[in-house]
C-alpha positions as CSV (number, residue, x, y, z in Angstrom):
1,X,-3.8,-52.6,19.8
2,X,-3.3,-51.3,16.3
3,X,0.1,-51.6,14.6
4,X,1.7,-48.3,13.6
5,X,4.7,-47.6,11.4
6,X,6.5,-44.2,11.7
7,X,8.2,-42.9,8.5
8,X,10.8,-40.6,10.0
9,X,12.0,-38.0,7.4
10,X,15.4,-36.5,8.0
11,X,16.8,-33.3,6.4
12,X,18.9,-34.2,3.4
13,X,17.8,-37.8,3.2
14,X,15.5,-38.8,0.3
15,X,13.9,-41.8,1.9
16,X,12.4,-42.1,5.4
17,X,13.6,-44.4,8.2
18,X,10.8,-46.9,9.2
19,X,10.2,-47.4,12.9
20,X,7.4,-49.7,14.3
21,X,5.4,-48.3,17.2
22,X,2.8,-49.7,19.5
23,X,-0.1,-47.4,20.6
24,X,-3.6,-48.0,21.9
25,X,-5.1,-45.5,19.4
26,X,-4.4,-42.6,17.1
27,X,-4.3,-40.1,19.9
28,X,-1.5,-42.1,21.6
29,X,0.3,-42.6,18.3
30,X,0.2,-38.8,17.6
31,X,1.8,-38.2,21.0
32,X,4.5,-40.7,20.4
33,X,5.1,-39.3,16.9
34,X,5.4,-35.8,18.3
35,X,8.0,-37.0,20.8
36,X,9.9,-38.8,18.1
37,X,10.0,-35.8,15.9
38,X,11.3,-33.6,18.6
39,X,14.1,-36.0,19.5
40,X,16.5,-34.6,17.0
41,X,17.0,-31.4,14.9
42,X,17.6,-33.4,11.7
43,X,14.0,-34.9,11.8
44,X,11.7,-32.8,9.7
45,X,8.5,-34.9,9.5
46,X,6.9,-38.1,10.7
47,X,4.3,-39.9,8.7
48,X,2.2,-42.2,10.8
49,X,0.8,-45.3,9.1
50,X,-1.9,-47.5,10.7
51,X,-2.4,-50.9,9.2
52,X,-0.6,-49.8,6.0
53,X,-2.6,-46.7,5.4
54,X,-1.4,-43.1,6.1
55,X,-3.1,-41.8,9.3
56,X,-1.5,-38.4,9.5
57,X,1.8,-36.5,9.0
58,X,3.5,-34.3,11.6
59,X,6.2,-31.8,10.6
60,X,8.6,-29.4,12.2
61,X,7.5,-25.8,12.0
62,X,9.5,-24.1,9.1
63,X,10.5,-27.5,7.6
64,X,10.0,-28.1,3.9
65,X,7.7,-31.0,3.5
66,X,5.7,-32.2,0.4
67,X,2.5,-33.5,2.2
68,X,0.3,-31.3,4.3
69,X,1.5,-31.7,7.9
70,X,0.5,-30.6,11.3
71,X,3.4,-28.3,12.4
72,X,5.1,-28.7,15.7
73,X,6.8,-25.6,17.1
74,X,8.0,-24.3,20.4
75,X,4.5,-23.8,21.5
76,X,3.5,-27.4,20.7
77,X,1.3,-28.6,17.9
78,X,-0.5,-26.1,15.6
79,X,-3.1,-27.0,13.0
80,X,-1.4,-25.2,10.2
81,X,-0.1,-26.7,7.0
82,X,3.6,-26.3,7.3
83,X,4.3,-26.8,3.6
84,X,1.8,-24.0,2.7
85,X,3.3,-21.6,5.3
86,X,6.7,-21.5,3.6
């Protein structure tokens, strides 16, 4: 089982909170990251790292984020770049 670290970015906080996560694969890690992101309105993005390397970043629709992210809105995940859509 690969080791994952979630970097959880909160509105107004310059550094992310680090949270370890166990998932069978990237698909399961993405599902867990989506749930984690939607757990609080202050969370604006989650960067998922697998074995120390960035796997992907998810962000809230309409949130300001510097890396390209997969936006999560009310309709679920879209494949847009949230940073570019602002």
